[in-house]
N, C-alpha and C positions, 0 to 999 in steps of 0.2 A: 743112658737111653734117651734122656730129655734133650741133650745136645743134638743127637742124630735125628730125633723127631722134629725139632725146630728146623733143622737144615732140610729135612725131607719135605716139609711143608713149603719152605721157601723155594727150593730148587726144583725138585722133581715134580711137584704138583703144580707149579706156577706156569711154565718151567723157566726159571731164570736162576742164575747162580747166586747163592746167598753171599752178599757182599758185606764185608766189615768196612773199616775205614779204607778209602782208596789207597792203593799202594803204588809206588813208583817202580816196583819190581818188574823187570822185563820178563816176558814169557820165556819159559824153558824152550830149548830147541824142539822142533816138531817131532823128532824121533823119540825124545824123552816124554813129551806130552802123550804121544800115541802109546808108548810102552806102559805108562802109568794108567791111562784111561781104560785100556782093555783089561786091566787086572780085575776090574769089577765083574767081568763076565766069567762064566764057566769056560774052561780051557778050549772046548770044542768050537766056541763061537769067536774066539779072539782074532784069529788070522784074517777073517773076512769082514770084520766090523768096520763100518764107516766111522771116521773120527772128526769131530768138530773141535777146534782149538783156537789158539790165539797167535797172532803174528803182528809184529811191529808194535806201535803205540796206540792203535785205534781202540783197543779193548772191545772188539766185536768178535763174536764167534764166527769162524770161517772154516771151510772144509780143508783139513790138513791131510786127510787120507780118504780116498774113495774106497768103497767096499761093496762086495756082492752078497754079503751075508744079511741076516734078518735084523741086525742090531746097529744102532747109532750110539756112539759113545761121546760124552762131553768131557773134555780135558779139565784138569784142575785149573781153577781161575787164579791167576797170579795176584789179583786184587783182594783175595781173602786171606785171613790169617791161618785157617786150618786147611788141611788136605781133604778134598772131596772130588770124587769122579763118579759118573753115573752112565749107565748104558740102558737104552730102552728099545723095546721091540718096534719094528718098522710100522706096525699097525697103529702105534701111538703118534706117528710123525705128524699127521694133520693137527692134532691137539697141541703137541709140543711146539710145532712151527708157528701155529696161530698165537700161542702165548708169547713167543719171541717177537713176532711181528707187532703185536699189540703193545708190548713194552717199548719196542723201538719207536713206535708212533707217539709215545708219551702216556699211554694208559698205565695206571699204577695200582698197586695193592690188590684189594679184593675186586676191584672193577674188572681186572683181567678175567677172573672166573665168571663174573656177572655176564660179560659179553660172550665168553665161550659157552657157558651153560645155555644161554638163550639160543645160540647158534646150533647147539646139539639138539635142543628141543624142536627147532624148526627144520632140522635135517640138513642145514647148511654145513655143519661140521660133523664128520663121522667119528664115532668111537667104536673100538672093537668090542666083541663080547667079553673078551678077557685078554690081558697082555701083561708081560712081566718087565720090570725095571730093576736093575741091579745097581747097587751103590757101595762105595767104600768111603768111610769117614776116618780121619785121624788127625793128630796134631801136625803142625807145620813140620816139614822135613820127613814125613812118613815115607815118601818114595825114595828108595835107594837106587839111583840111576845106574850105579856100577853093577848091581846084581839084578836089576829089573824086578825088585820086590817092594812091597809096602807092608812089612810085618807089623807095624804099629797101627795099621788101619783095621777097622772092624766093618763087616758087611751089614747091610740092611737091604732087604728085598721087599719090593712092593709088587703085588699082583692086582692089577686093575680089574674090577668087576663092576662096570658102570651100572648104576641104578640099584645095586644090591643093598639090602637092608639087614639089620640084625636078624629079623624073622626069616628072610629068604636064604641067608647064608649060614645061620646057626652060629655066627661068631659074635663074641662080646664086642661092644664099642668101648670097653675100658682097657687101656694098656696094662699088660701084666708080663713081668719078666718070664721069658721062656715060652710064652704062648702067643699064637697068632691072634690078631684082633682086627676089626674092621674100622676104617677111618672114613669120614665123610659119607656115612651110609645114606642111601637114597639119592645121591647126586651123580652126575656123569663121571666124577672122579672118585667114586667109592672104590676102596682098595683094601686088600689084606696087607697088613704089616707083619713082616717076619724078620726077627733078629736072630740069626743062627748062633748057636752056642758050640757047634761041633768044631 
């Protein structure tokens, strides 16, 4: 649970892909990136999801598939050692896109959230009342391109409930196996953490 928690903090809440040591590994073909990325979603959302992935050597997220559905998926980053894909609801796009833009401009670490939180407070940056983000985590090689599966990967689901607290949500702020809990209570990125066991 700890590995997925750290990656969740770094990727989905920042949002930027958790990077290990830079890799010279070339991105997978777009069709494979798309097939792997949408596995994080429930089946009914996969066909229409927009997918951001990697092309060439620039190592910048770029649109590799347009979509008309409510989710945007992020392909596995070839610069990381582990497999990780994530898909977030369209209502989170302003928050996620702003994080990417800030990081691209050189803003780093906690300062990304300092800027975004200030913009949420002033109304410059909109947050939804609630929105879901689906993720899959696994060891390198988790995605089986021949079968379109990632059997070694485990899901982690985040339900954003901006501003919620322990008192308002009734959720503990302490992680516990098999139970939902609230992370970053009282902030614009307060969210419920769910690690399904089914």
